[in-house]
N, C-alpha and C positions, 0 to 999 in steps of 0.2 A: 502315428498314435503309439504311445508307449503304455506298455503295461506294467503296472505295479507289480512287485515281486509276491509271487503266491503266497498266501498263508499256509504253507505247508513245511513240516519239518521233516528234514530228510537223515536217515540215520546214518551215519559214516560207514563206508565199507570196512570192514575189519580185517579183510585180508589185502594181500598186495595190490598196488594199482595195476590196472590194465595193461599198461605198458610193459610192466615187470613179469606178466603172466607169460607161462609157456602155450605152446599151441594146444595141447591137450588139456590144460587148466583152462583156456578160453573156451574151449567147445564145451566142456563142462559147465561153466559159468553161463554160456548163451542158452543151454540145453535148461538149466536152473531157471534162468530168466524167463525162458518161454513158458515154461510148466507156471510159473507165478503169475504170469499175466494171464493164463488160462483159468487160474483161479480167482484172480483180480475180476475178469470178465463176469464171474458168477455172484459178486456181491455188488452192493449197493441198491438203493431202491428206486433211483431213475437213473436214466441212460447218461445224463451228464455226471453222475456221481461214480459210474461204473468206468467212464472214459476218463474222467480224473485221477481214478486209482490206477489206471493203466498207465498214463504218462508220468504220474509220480513214481510208479516203480521203475520205469524205463530211466528217468531222469536221477533217481536215487542210485541205481546199480552200475549204470553205465556213463563214460566219460562224454556225456552229450550237453551242450550248453542251453540247448531247448529241446524238449518234446512235445509236439501239439498235434490234435487231431483237429482238422479243419472241416467242417462238413457244408456241404452244398444244399442250396434250395431243391424243390422238387424237379424245376426245370432243368437243374445243373448249368444255369448260367452265371451263379453268383455265390460265393462263400457267405454264410449267413451265421455261422456259430463257430468259435474256437475254444477248446479245452486245451490247456497247455502247463507245463511245469518248467520249471528252470530261471536263468536270467532274464533281466529286462530285454524285451524284443519290441521291436518297431514294426508294424504291419503298413501296407501299401496305403491305408486310409481306413476310415470308419468301417465297420462292419454294416450292411453288406458291401462287399467289394467284387468286382466282376472277375471271371476267370480269364480276362484277356490282360491280366496284369501278373506279373512275378512268375517266378519259377513253379510255384504251386499252381499258377492257372497252367502253364505249359504241360504239368502233369495231367491236369485234367483234359486238356485240349488234344494231347497225343494219347492218354490212355495208356501210358507207360511209365515205369520207375523212372525216377531222374537222379542221377549221380553227379553231383557237382564236387569235384576233387579239389578246385580252388575257386572260390566264390567270387574271388576278383576278377576272374577271367571270364564269367559268366553275364552273358549280356542281359538276361531276364532275372537275375538275382538282385532283389532289393535289399539293400544293406540294413540289417536290423540291429547289430551289435558287432564292434569293431573286433571282438574276440574271436568272432566265429571264423574259421577257415574252409570248413566243407559241410555240405549239406546232402542229404539222402530223403528223396520224396517218393512215397509208394502211394498208388491210387487205392482207395478202399472201396473195393468191389464186391458186390454179391451178384453172381452170374454175370447178367449183362448190366445190371444197373450200378452206376457210379455214386457213392454217398459222399465221397470227399475224399481226403488226403492226409496220410499219416506223414509229419512233417520232422525231421531229426537234424539238428544242426551240431557241428562238433567244433571244438578249438583246436581239434588236431587235423594234420592235413592227410593223415594214412589210417584214419579209424575205421573207415568205410571198406573194410576188406569184403571179397566175395562171401565169406562165412558171415559176417556181421549183416552184410545186406540180406542175405538169405533169410536170417532170423527176423528181422525187420519186415521182410515180405509175409513171413508165416504170422507175425504178429497183425499186420493189415488184414490179414485174411480173419483172423479171430474177430477184431473190431468189426469187419464187415458183416460178420454174422451176429454179432451183437447191436448192431445198428439197425440191421435188418429185422431182427425179431423185436427189437423195439418199437420200431414204425409198424409192424404187421399188429402188436399189440395195440398201438395208438388209433390203427383205422378200425380195429375189431370195437375199441372202445367207442369211436365216433359213430360206428354204424349200429351200434348196441342203443347209443343215446338217441338216433334219429329213429331206431325201431321203436323205442320208448315211447318218443315224442308222437309218432303215427299211429301208436297203441292208444294214446290218450286224445287223439283228434278225430272229428267227424269227417268222413271222407266227403261228404257232399257239401257241408258247408264251411269246413275248415276251422270251425269253433272246437272247443272240447266236446268229448263225448260222455256218455253216460259213466263209463269206469272212470274217467277224470273227476267226474262230479262225485261220484260216491267216495272215492278216495280223499277230495278235498273237504267234502261235508263231514266227513270222520275226523279230519283234522281239525277244521274249525271249531266242532262241537265240544272237543277236549279242550282246545285252547281257551275258548269262551268259559267252559265250565271250570277250569283252573284260574281264568283272570277275571271273570265277571262279564257283564256287558251283555248286548242284545245281538242275537243272530237272527236275521229275517230271511224269507225265501219268496220268490215270485214264480209261479207256475203258469207259463204261457201256453194256451192252446190256439191253434188258428181254427177259426169256424169254419164249419162246412168245407173243410178241406178235401175230404174224398170227392164232393160234389164238384170243386174245383177241378181236380185231375179229371174226372168224368167229362167235365164239359172241354177243358182247355187242353189236355194232353198233360202226360208226366213231366215233359220237359218244361213247360210252364211251370208247373207245380213245383218243379226242383228248383227252377230260377227264383221263384216267390220266397221258399225257403231259405234260398242264400241271402236274398234281400233282407229279410227278415232277421237271420242271423247276425248279419253287420250291423243293422240297427239295435239290436239287443247289446251288442257287444259296444258299440258307441256310445250308448247313452250312458254307459259307467265307467268308459275309459277314463284313466287316471285315477281309479279307486282301487280298492283292495277286491271288488267284486269279482266272482267266480260266474262266467256265462257257458253254458254248455247246452248241447241238443239233447234232450233228454228221451225223447222218443220219436215216432215218425213225423207228426207236426207238432210237437211239443218242445218248448225250450223252458229252460230253468236258470234262474239268476239268483245266486247265493249272495247275500249281503252282510259281510261281517259289521258289527259294529253299529247296526240298523235298526231302530224299534219298528213298531207295527205302523206308526201313523208316518214315519218317513218312507217305509216302503210302499204303503198304499199310495201316498202322493207319487213315488217313482212309477208305480203301476199306472196309475192314471195320465202319466204324461207319456209313457210308452204306448198305451192305447191310442192317445189321441195323434201320436206321431205315425203309427202304423195307418191310421184312418187318412192321413195328410198324404201317404204315398199315394192313394188312390190307384191301388194296382185293382184291374178289372177283375170282378167276379161274377160272372153272368148267371151263376147257379146259386149264389147265396139266399137264403131266407131272410137275412139280416139287413143287408144293402146290396148295392150294385159294384162294391170295392171289397177287398180283403179286410176282415175285421179279426180280432182277437179277444178272447175271454181270459182273464186273469184270476187266479186264486194267490192270496198273500196270507203269509204266517210268520210269526216271530215269536222267540222265546228268549229266556235266560237259561242257556243249557245247565241241564242238572246231568251230572255224571252217572246217575242212578237211572236215567231215561235213554231210550235208544235215539241215536240221532235222526232217524226213520221219522221220528214222531212229528218232526217239522213239515216232512212231506205229506204224512197222513192229514195234517188239518190244513194244508195247502192245497191237496186235492179236493176235500170237502169244500172249500170255499169256492174252487173253480167249478166244481159242481153246481154250487148255488148261483155262480154267476151265469152258467150256461142255461139253468132253469128259470132265471130272470129276464131271458131273451138274448143272451149273448152279448157280444161287443160292450163289455164292462167288467168292473173290479170288484171283488169281494174279498175283506181282510178279516182273519179270524185269529185271535191269539191263540196260543197252545195252552192247555191247561196246566 
């Protein structure tokens, strides 16, 4: 696979070429480049941008035909990402490619830097450009974890002196620290997202919890107040649930709640509805774009489906199986009114449904 030439403009080195510099001048330049790489490691919004700045710096300031950073997957079995700068270069194949291939793979397998003074004499070297004469590869390692390889290729056979290699060893350490920090940040972000998801989920049923509902209600109320349209709500309460727990035990009661939660979520799957566990044995369905009649029909359908499950309830005063009472409300949200007004009306409708004997649906419009 041939890379296109990177879209990076390299400012020409104003001082004499590397080959014409004295030893002290070379040492000073290497120190300067190392300091510059340290600065580049602090720039950029993303890890890829930081790594790109580093390889651009190396390719611009030193006589290397290619400077690349090749990162491994978490298992360390394949190269999965390359950031590079310099001339066109062929890789062993499309990424990802295994560490069993090439000198870069040998660097990973051995865990040691690889100096190839003559690429034509190295059995593992994969020809990438006929102008390349020598190569130096350094493991990018943070403590015991190997992140990838720093790969440098030169058109000169004598560029990679011990002094130059020592500088690239130091650069590899800086890159390792940068990659490690980026991965720590990524893991923290993933953990925070997972915690956020957990904080919005009900531990028993797996559907959204009260906190999630409150947030969604506020968002939908504001959106509907701006755009217009109906917003409806179903407040679902399991009839005689305490008696069910007393008669059949909490394990049975918990499983009953899980079954009902799945049914509530399933009946609105594919819509923008939000289903959550509102309280102990209460579920709440928020229905964007749904008017009172539509919401009432949905409530009746849900009530019938729960009856058809025929979950045994030996202590119910309503039936010999689990039933629910549902209060329905709907409104065209007004920004001057609190979104909780939708809940207040649904709660009033639920109370009336229970007063009428339970196992039924009552709908009330918001004033």
